[in-house]
N, C-alpha and C positions, 0 to 999 in steps of 0.2 A: 572876543568874537561871540556874537549871540546866535545860537542855532535857530533855524526857522523850520518848523514842522509842516510839511505839506500833506495834509490828510483830506481825502475826498469825503464828501458827505456833509451833514449838518455842522454848523459852527459849534465848536466846543465852548463851554462856559469859561469865564476868565480864569477861575481857579484851576480847573481841569487842564486848561491849556498849558499853564506853567508847570503843572505836575507832570504832564507827559513830556514836556521839554526837559525837565530835570531827569526824568527816567531815561530818556534817550542819551543825554550827556553822560550819565552814570554808566549805562550799559556800554557805550562806545569806549569809555575810559577803561572799563574792565576788559573789553575785547582787545583793545590796543595793548594793554599790559600783558594779557595772556599770550597774544601773538608774539610780542617781543621776547617773552620768556621762552616760548616754543622755538622761535628761530634761533635764539642763542644756545638752546640745548641741542640743536641739530635734530629736531624731530621730523616727522613725516611731512611731505609737501601738502599744501592745504587744499587746493582746488584745481579743477579742470575748467578751462575757458574755451568755449566753442563760439566763434564769431557768428552773428546773425542779425537780421533786422529787428527781431524780437527775442529777448533773452528770457529763458526759463531757469529757475533755480532747481537744484537737485540735492537731496539729503539722503546719504546712504551710509550704513555702518561698514565702511570699507575695512576698518580695523576693530578689533575687540577692545573692551575696556582695559586700559593699562593698569599696572600696579600703582600703589600709593605714590603720588607726586609726578606720575607720568600719565598724560592724557590717553595715549593710544598704546595698544598692545599689538598682538600678532594680526596679520592680515586675515580677513574672513573671505575665503574663496567663493563660497556659494551665496551667502546672504549679503556679502559686500560686492565683490567683483561681478558676479553673475547679474545681480540686480542693477548695478550701475551701468554695465555694458548693455543691459536691456534698454535703458534710457537712450544711450547712444545709438543703438540699433533702431529704436523707434524714431529718433530724430532723422536718421538717414532715410528711413522709409517715407516719412512725411515730406522731407525736403525734395525727394525724388518723385513725389506724387504730383502730377500736373493738375489734378482735380481738387486737391486739398491745399489751401493757402497758396495758390499759384502766385509766382513772382514775389513771394515772401519767404525768407529763410529764417528758420528757428535756430537760435543759438542757445547756449546753456552755460551756467556757472554751477558746477557740481562740487559739493563739499562733503567732507568725511566727518560723520558725527562721532566716530570712535565709540559707538554704543554707549554714550554717556550723555545724559540730558543737559547737564550744565555746559559741557564742552560744545554740544550741538547748538545751544543758545548763543554762545559766543560766536560760533562760526556763522550762524544764520544772520547775524547783524550785518554781514556783507551785503545781504539782499536789500537792506533798507538805506544804504549809504546815499544813494541817489535821491532819496526823499528827504534827506536832512541837508538843507542848504545853509551855507555859512556866509557871513558878511566879511568879505576880504577887502573892503574899500580902504582900510587903513594900512594895508600891507603893501610894501614897495620893495622892488629889487634894489641892488646896490647902485644901479644907474638911474634910479628914480622911476623906472617903468613899473606898471602894475604886473604882478606875476601871472604867468600862463598856467592855470591849474586845469588839468584834464578832468572833464566831467565824468564822474563814475557811471558805470553801466546801470541801467534801470531794469530790475527783475520784475516782471509783471505777474508771475505766478510761480509757485514752488511745488515740485514733485517730491513727496515724502511727508513724514519720515517713516522709519520702519517700526520701532518700538512705540507703544502708546504713550509711555512717559515722555519720550522725546517729542512726539507730536503735540502733546499737551503743552509742553514748555514753549515750543516754537510758535504754536498757534496763538498763544497769548501775546506774543510780540507782533506777529504778522498782521493780526486783526487791527492793531493800532494804526498800521499804515495801509490798510485796505488791500492787502496782497492775498489773493486766493491761494489755497493750499489743497492739494489732492494727495492723499496717502494711499499707498499700495499694500500696507500690511497692518496698520493700527486698527485694533478691533475693540478697544475699550468702550463700553456703553456710554460713559459720561461724555464722550466726544460727539454724541448725538444731540447734546444740549445746544440748540441753535441760538440760545440767548448768550451763551458764554463762548461758543466756538462757531460763530456765524460765518466765518470765512473758511471753515474747514469742511472738506468733502473727502470721500474715500470710495475706492472701487472694490473694496472688500466688505462683506457684511459685518455689522456689529455683533458682539456676542449675544445680544438680546434676541437676535433672530434664531440662534440655535436653541434657545429656550422654547421658542414657538415650535421649532421642528421637533423637539423632544416631547412636547405636549401632543403634537399630532401623532407621533409614533405610539405613545401610550394609548391614545384613543383608538388608533387603528388596530391595536392588538386586543381591544376590548377590555382594557383595565380601567377601573374607576376608583381604585383604592390603593394608593402608593405612598411610600415614604421618600424623603429627600435627605441627602447627605452632602455636606459642603465643607471644604477646607476653609478655615478662618482666614479672612483677607478679602481684598477687593474682588478677585476673580470668582472664588467660590460663592461668597455671600451674595454678590450682585447677580450671579447666574441663577441661584436658587430663588432669590427675590423675584427675578423676572419670570421664572417658571411658575411660582405661586400666583403672581399677578395674572399671567396669561391664563392659567388654569381656572382661576376664579371668574375671569371674563368669559371664558369658553363654556364653563359650567359642565356638570356631569363628571367632575373629577374631584375626589376627596383626598386630602392629605392626612395620612394616619399619623405620621411623626415627621418633624423637621429637625434634624440633628446637625450640630456644628462640630467639626473636628478641630480641637485646639491647635494653635500654631506650635506650641511646645507640649505635645501630649505626654502625660505621665505613664509609667509602666502599667499595663493592664487596661489602658484607656480604650483600646480598640475592642477588647473583649467585652467591656461594658456597653460599647456602642452596639455590638451584635446582640447582646442580651436585651437591650432596649428595643431593637428592631423586632425581636421575637415576641415582644409583648403584644404586638398586633401582627400575628403570624399570617393572617389572611392577606395582608399587604405585602405580597412577595416582590412586587416591583419596587426597585430602589433607584431613584434618580440621583446620580452622583456627579457633582461638580467639585473635583478635587485634583490635587497635583499627583504626579506619578507615585511619589513615596507613600502618600496617604492611601491611594488606590491599592497599592501592593499590600499594605498592612491590613486593610479591611478584608482583602481576600484571604490573607493568612489567618486572621481571627475567625473568619467563617469556617475555614477548614479545621481549625482547632476545635471548634464547637460541633464538628461533625454535621455541618449543614451544607455540604456540597450538593449543589443542584436545587437548593431551596430558593435562594434569592435570584431574582431576575434583574440584572443590572442594565440600566440605560445610561451610558457614559457620554460626557461632553467631549469636545475636541481635544481636551488635555489628555484624554485616553486615546481617542481616535483609533488608529491602526498600529499602535506601538506595541512592541514585544516586551519592553522593560517592565511595565506594571504587572504583567501576568506571568512573568518568567517563574517557572516551577509551581505555578498556581493555575495551570491551564484547565484542570478539571473543575475548579470552582468558577472560573470565568466563562466556561462553556455556555453558549446561548446569549452572552452579553451583547447588547445592541449599542453601537457607538456611532458617532457622526464625525465628519471631517469636511471642512470647506472644499467644494468642488474645484479641482484644478485640472489644467490641460497643458500638454506640452506644445510649445510653439515651434513647429518644424523649421520655419525660416530662421529663427534665432539659433537653433542648433547648427544650421549651416553657416550662419554668420560667425558664431563664437568659435567653432572648431577651426575656422579659417584664419583666426587672429594669430599674429605672430609679432615678434619684436620689431619687424620692419614696417608692417602695415598698421600698427596700432600705437603709434607714438603719441597720439593725443591723450591716451590714458596714462597719466603720470605714475599710476600705481601698478601698471601692467608688468613691469620688470620684476617688481617684488612678488607679484602673483606667479610669474614665470618660475622664479627660483623656488617658491614654495610648492608649486604644482609638480615640477619635475625633479625636485630634491637635488638642485644643483646651484652653482654660484656663477653669477655673471662677473666678468672682469670690468672693473670701474677704475677710472683714472684717480689716483691718489689713495686707492685702497689696496692693501696687501692681500694677495690671493692665498687662501689657506689650502695648502697642498693636500690636506686630508679630505677635502670635499671635491665632489665631481664638478668639473667645469661645464657650464652650459655651452652648447655648440650653436644654439640659435636655430638648429634644424629640427628640434623637437616639435611635435605636433599634438595639440590637444585632442583627446579621445583616442589617438593612435598610440601615444607614448605615455599617457596618463589616464586614469579613470575619469569619465565625464558623465554626469547626469544632470539634466536641467533642473535648476532650483525651482521650488514650487511656486514662488511668488513672481517669477519672470513675467508670466502672463499678465499679472495685475500691474506691474510697472509699465508695460507697453500700453495697457488700456488707460492708465492714468495720463500718460503723455498724449495719447490720441484724444482723450477727453478734453484736455487743454487745447489741443490743436483744432478740434471740431468747434469748440466754443469760440476761439479766435476767428475761425473761418466764418461762422455765422455772424459774428460781430462785424467782421470786415464787409460782408455782403450787405449788411444793413447800414453801416456808417460810411463805407467807401464804395458805393456801387459803381461798377465799371472803372474803378481806379486801379492802376497797376502799382502794387506795392503798398506801403503804409501811408495812409493819408493823414492830414492834419488832425482829423477827428479822432484818430487812434494814436496820436503822438502828443502826450503820453497816453497809455491805455488806462482807462478808468477802471479801477479795481472792483468797485461795487457793480458797475455795469457788466464787467467780465464775469463776476460771480453769478449774475442772473443767467448769462448764456451757458455757463458751466452746468447750472442746475437744470437746464433745458435740453442738454444733449441726449441723444438716443441713437445709438448706432451699434452695429455688430462688432464685438471686440475680437481680439486675436484668437480666441478659442471658438468663435462662432456664436457666442452668447451675447445677449443684449447688454450694453453698458448704459446705465441711466442712474439718476439720483432722485431720492424722494425729497420732501421739503426740508429734511434735516441733513441732507447731503450724504445719506447712506445709500450704498448700492443694494440691489436685491439680494436676498439670502439664497445661496445655492450650496447645497451640501450633499455629499455622498453618504449613504447609510451602510454600515458594515455590521456583520454579526460574526462573533468568534465561534467557529464550528470545529469540533474535535472528533465526533463520532461519524461513522458511515461516510468517510471521505478519505481519499488517498493523500490529500494535501491539507492537513489541519492548519487552520489559520483564519484570518479575517476574509469573509466573502461579501462582496457587494450585493446587497439585497434591495437596493432602491435608491431614491434620491429625493431631495426636497428643494423645490424652487418656488417659494411662496405657497406651495401646497405639496402634500406628500404623495409620492408614487412609490408604493411598496410592493414587493413581490412575495406574498406569503408562501408561495410554493417553493421558494428558495430558502426558506428559514427552517432551522431545526434547533431543538433545545437539548437539554441534558439527556444523555443516553441516546441521542439521535432521534428523539421523538419529534414528529412533525406537527403535532397538535400544540397550539399556543396555550401555555399554562395560564391558569386563572390568577388574577389579582383583583378581586371584585368584592363589592359590598353585598350584593344580592346574587341569586343564582342566575347564570347566563341563560339567554334565550336559546330555544332549540334552533337547529340549523334552518336557515332561510327565514327567520323571524327577525323583524326589526324592533328596536326598543322605543316604546312610547313612555317618555319620562313622566314620573309622577310629580305633580306640581308641589313645590316646596321641599322635595326630597331628591336632591340632585344625583344621588348615587343609586336610586332605585327606579324601576321601570316596569311597564307591562310589555308583553310581546305580541307582535302582529305578524302574520305570515305573508311573505312575498309570494304572489301566485302568478299563474300564466308564464310568460317568458321573462319575468322579472327576476333579478338577483339582488342580493344584499350589497348595496353600494358601499355603505358604511354602517356603523351600528345603529344609525337613526333613519336611514333612507333605503328604499328599494328603487331600482332603476331597471329599465328595459335593456336586455342584451342587444348587442348589435345584430343586424339582420342576418349575418352569417354565423351567428353563434346561438347557443341555447344555454340555459342555466345548468350548473352542475347539479347532481342529485341533492346535495345539501343546500343548494342555492346561495352559496357563499361567493360565487363568481360565475363567470361565463366560460364555456368551453366551446371549441369549434363544433359546428354541426357536422355529423358524419357525411362524407361524400360517397354517393353510390353511382353505379353505372351498370349497364346490362352486362352480366357475366356470361362467359362462354358455357358455363355449366347450368345456366338457368333454363328451365323448360321453354321459356319464351325465345331462347336462342337456339336450342337443339333442333327444333323442327325446321326453322328457316335454313340453318346450316346443312342439315341433312338433305333438304331439297336442292340447295345450291350445289352441294358436292355431287349429287346424282346428275344435275344439269350440266355441270362443268365436265364431268366424265363423258356424258352423252355428246355434248358439243364437241369435245376434243375428239371423240370417236368419229363424228361426222366429218370434221375438218381433215383428220388423218385419212379417212376413206376417200374424200374428194381429192386430196393431194395425191394419194396412191393411184387413183383412177382418173387423174386430171384430164386425160385426152380421150376418155371414153364418150360415147354419144350422149348418155344421160347427163353427165357432168357438163358437157358443152352445151347441151340443149337447155339446161337450167340457167344458163348465163353465169359462167364461172366467175367473172369479175365481181358482179353484184352479189353472188352467192357468198363469196369470201367476205365481202363487206358486211353482209347481213349476219353471217355466222360470228363475225367479230363483235357486232352489237349484241347478239344473243349471249355470247361469252361474258361480255361486260355486265349484262343484266344479272347474270348469276353471281358475278364477282362482287357486285355492290353489296351483297348480303354480308360479306366478311368485313367490309369497311363500315357498315352501319352498326355492327356489333363490336368492332374493335374499340379499344379505349381511346376516347377523343384526345387529339393532340393537333398541333398546327398542321403537320403533314397529313394526318388522317382527315382532318376537316377539309383541307384543300382538295384531296382526292375525292372526298364525298361530294363536294360541289361539282367537281369536274365530271365524275363518272355517274352520278345519280341520274342525270337526264341524258348523258351522252350515249349510254348503251341503247336506250329506247330510241333516241334520236337517230342513231346509226341504223338500227333495224327498220324503223318506219320510214326513214328517208329512202332506204334501198327498196322497200316494198312499194312506197309511193311512186318511185321512179319506174318500177316494173309495171304497176297497174296503169300508170299514166301512159307508158309506152304502148301497152296492149290496147288501151282505150283509143289512143290517137291512131294506131295502125288500123283498127277496125272501123273507126269513124271515117278515116280517110278512104278506106276501101269501099265504103258505101258511095263515095262521091266520084272517085277516079282510081286509076291503076297506078298513079304516081305515089311512091312511098313518101310519108311525112319526114320532116327534118328531125335530126337529133335522135335517131334510134339505134345508132351504132354503139357497140360496147364502150368506146371511149367517151362518146357523148353522154351515155348513161352514167358513167363514173363521174364525169364533170358535174352533171346535175346533182348527183348524190352528194358529192363533196361540197357543193355550194350550199345545199340544204343543211349539211352538218356544220358548215362554217358559221351559220347564223347562231346555232347553239353555242359554239365555241366563243364567238364574239361576245355574246351576252355573258358567258361565264367569266371571261377575262375582264370585261368591264366591271363585273361584280367584284372580282379580285382587286381591281384598282380602287374602287370606291370604298369597299369594306374588306380589308384583308382578312383572310380566314383566321379565326382564333377560337379558343374554347371559353365557355362561360360556366359558372356554377349557379344553377337556378335554385334559390332557397325558398321561393314563394310557392312552388308547385306542391311541395310536400311539407306544409307547415300547419299541422292540425292543432287543436287546442292543447293537447298533451305534448309538451316539448320533448318528451322521451321518444316520441314517434317522428320527430322532425328529421328531415333528411335534405341534403343538398344534392342536386342531380348534375353530374358532370356531363356536359353536352357541347356539341358544336354550336356556333353562333347562327343556327338556322332555325328560324321560327317556322310555325306551321305554314304561314303565308309564303315565306321565302321558299320553303320546300315545294309547295304547290307551284310557285312561280318557276322554280327550276324544272318542273315536269310539264309546265303548261305548253311549251313549244312542241314537246313530244306528243302531247295530247292533240294539238292542232294537226300535226302530221298524221297521227292515228285516225282522227276523224276524217281528214281529207282523203287518206288512203281508203277508208271505209266507203266514202262516197264514190270514189272511182271503182272500187270493187263492186258496188251496187250497180253502177252504170255499165260495168263490163260483165254483168251476170249472164247476158245472153250470148256471150262468145262461146263457141264450141270448146268443150272442156279438153279435147285432145290437142288443141292448138297451143295452149300456154298454161300458166299457173294462176289464171285469174280466179277460178273458183276456189282452189286451196287458199289463196290469199284472202278471198272474200270470207271464207269460213273462219280463217285466222282472225280477221279484224272483227267479225261479229262476236266471236268468243272473247276477244281481248276487251272490247267495249263493255261486255257484260261484267268481266272481272273488275274493271276500273269503276264501273257504275256501282258495284257492290263495295269497292274500296272507300269511296267518299263518305258514305254515312258511318261506316265503321271507324274510319280515321277521325272524323270530327265529332262523332257521337260519344267518344271516350274522353273528351276534353276535361271533364270534371272528375274522372276516375283517379284514384290514388295510384293506380298502375298505368297511368296514361302513357308514359314514355315506353314501357314494355309493350303495351298493346299496339301502339302506333308503329313502333319499329318492326314488330312482327308482322303486322298487317301490310306495311309497305314492302318489306322484303319478300313475303310470300306472294304478294300481288306481282312483284317484278319477276319472281321465279316462275309463277304460273303463266304470265304473259310470254316469257321466253320459252317455256315448255310447249305452249300452244303453237308458237311459231316454228319451233324445232320439230315438233311431232307432225304437224300438218304439211310442212313444206319439204322437209328433208329426210325424215325417217322412212317414208315410202321409197324414196330414191335409193337410200342406203340399203334397204331391204332387197330391192331388185338387183342392185350392183353386187351384193354379196351372195344372196341366195338364188337369184335367177339371172345369172350372167348371160344366158341365151337370149334374154330380152334386151340386153344392153348392146344393140347392134344399130348400125347406121341405116336409116330408112330414107326413102326418096325425099329429096329436099324440096320444099315447097317454095314456089316463086311468089312474089308479092301479088302477081295477077291472080293466082289461085286463092290467095288469102282474101283479095278483094272480092272475088266471086263468092267465096264462103261467107263473107260479111254480108253481101247482098242477099244471099239465100237466107241467112240467119235473120236478117231484118224483116224479110217477107213473112217468114214463119212466125216471127214474134208478133207481127200485126194480126195474123190469122188466129193466133192463140192468145189474144189479149185478155180473154176471159179466164185464162188459166193463171195459176199462181206464179208470180215472178220467180225466175231461177229454175223452173222445172222444164223449160224448153230444151230439147235435145235434138237439134237439127242434124240430119244425116249429112256428113261431109267426108271429104277425103281424109282418111286417118293417117295417111303417111306423113312422116316428118322428114 
């Protein structure tokens, strides 16, 4: 039988064609032999099969590497089962999502790599069986009929593998059959070679990215003279090589020494390394790409040399946040900055995995083995003898409740890898099968090269909320957490997160501390550092030397080479190394600008309260009745509120305070002037009607007066509530009002959302009432003074108008003052208090004086009929005409003084 290789893309040359055929036959033979031997030895089951319209492959290290002669060892709970279940979880989520691959079910063929690259290669040949077609034309059954050979499933893409060595091995085979591969854990830089691993992609960043992150960290700390230290081997050497290349491209960073730690170091080797590092003692920064054992021995050698606190280590992810490398060497490691790929826990997976049990997870053929290992018990199996010395599994155990559980760090990346494949298939289906339900002919079979293009184009938010995308080499963006080992001045010594790196560095210098708890970043420089707030101007041709230029104004030192403006709500720190919040100020109760208004308001409230109490106490006496009790109480309420607004204007702004400011600022004046306007209007109408007839005008009863007053007040309330609805009350911080050239004097002012214009608008209706009341007071100036309150109201309004006319230029004339807020608040509150005092003093203090000190005058006098009022109005009118050459308001017609 001659195998036929179905490979998408350009035709292979004749020689290459047969070479690939030979390779496939050879590999299939090896795989068949291996599987036969595994089956006969009774080894682990091979794969999980999930039915679906489209099948994905999965490679996971479910078991560890076995001893010699045995492919697989013990089960790996976290790196194996957790990651594999993450793929099953992701498939469930995708298949239940109506918006992602609707009417298409994703299936899977999941294999165990047993943490061994050769075994993984044999297993992965399962994925290419459908692409190797055999000629069975000469094969016949015993009855002469052609055989019915089931068509093997076609795997269109593979999720995995975990170890870089496994991914490299598998990628070399999958690329021959144009099967895209997305890894969730392989970080070897060589996998970024798109010419050799063109069908390989990964959702984790390659190790070369952490070299870039480490360069950024070194530059952010102001170091330009460092040494490198690497363990001999692919990881350490390639990491340092990447660091050196990136630092050369970035410029401004000089390498003092680059030292390699031998794979088999001789005694005293690490002491020699420390001695070499001290030959360039100014290069205190040491970039270290090394394994745990080498890191530990470097720290021990530094301690023996009595150099604790001298070296400033920047460690790669092999150091990360591990305790083992620094155990018993914490004082030497203090201040070390390390990085670790950013990880996030997927809450949905936690809920999914902890709910798995033997009954609902039969699809996972390795779950029973995991169950035994996780709960330290044994399941009863047919044909197996139960060891009475071991606890028997009940099946009622629960993950997390009866066994420790913590989500494995790469679960997030497994889910993202599956979703990346699903999003690529979804986009491919939308383009090739528009409006078609299910898999159309254009996607049967799926073109691997075309699918790869869609994979490289995906861009979506992954399980941790971060973007999932690939560059032209199939690499995911680099995302790292940055740690610092801190020992001093902390209650919990250990690694502290001080920043992150996501294509660019975000570091929190204020969270960093060094040997002995020092907050100042130590030097590792070629030339003297710039002063605080000065940026470096590099000298051409000398990358480690610079001139210094000061950042001025509201600029701060963005990085060692650039100044930047602080945000509008911040100002530079004194040393201009960053920005700090601009101080927020408000009018304090202890300020002289507040003491005077508060003093006036307190006196006014006491006086108003005294008047109200007096009127209530003598509510039925003639003077109280004659003054119009109902409107008097309304007017006194308005006066009380006018005094009260002082406290709201000085109180610390908040939503409630701002709401009451809006409500009461104009309401007190509105209530007062509405009552006075109603009174003057009533007097005016009565005497105008009296000139014409003896019939009284309408709406002069107390009830009518209250209705008119409350109607006038309701207009103000309606406007305020409309304002509430359109712009809800809130506070603002005005940073522009006090932003002088000297940033040290900059302040933010906490205030309510009331501009000068809106404040005047709030008072405008009260001003209209005041002016109208003044007009009626002028028109009623000829009314006999013993008949009513027209003249006291008139004098009140004249004085009030003068107060508010003086208020306007003071209020708006201070708009450019540095103490604008204080002056305007004091002016407004004093004006309100003076207006209230004028009203209280002219309208009610004389009455209270008579009631308390001259009760003999508080007696009932003869009641005047409207006819007598009409006659008095007529006489007053004639006298006014005769004395037209006299000054208005001086006419005092003789009339009946009885009330």
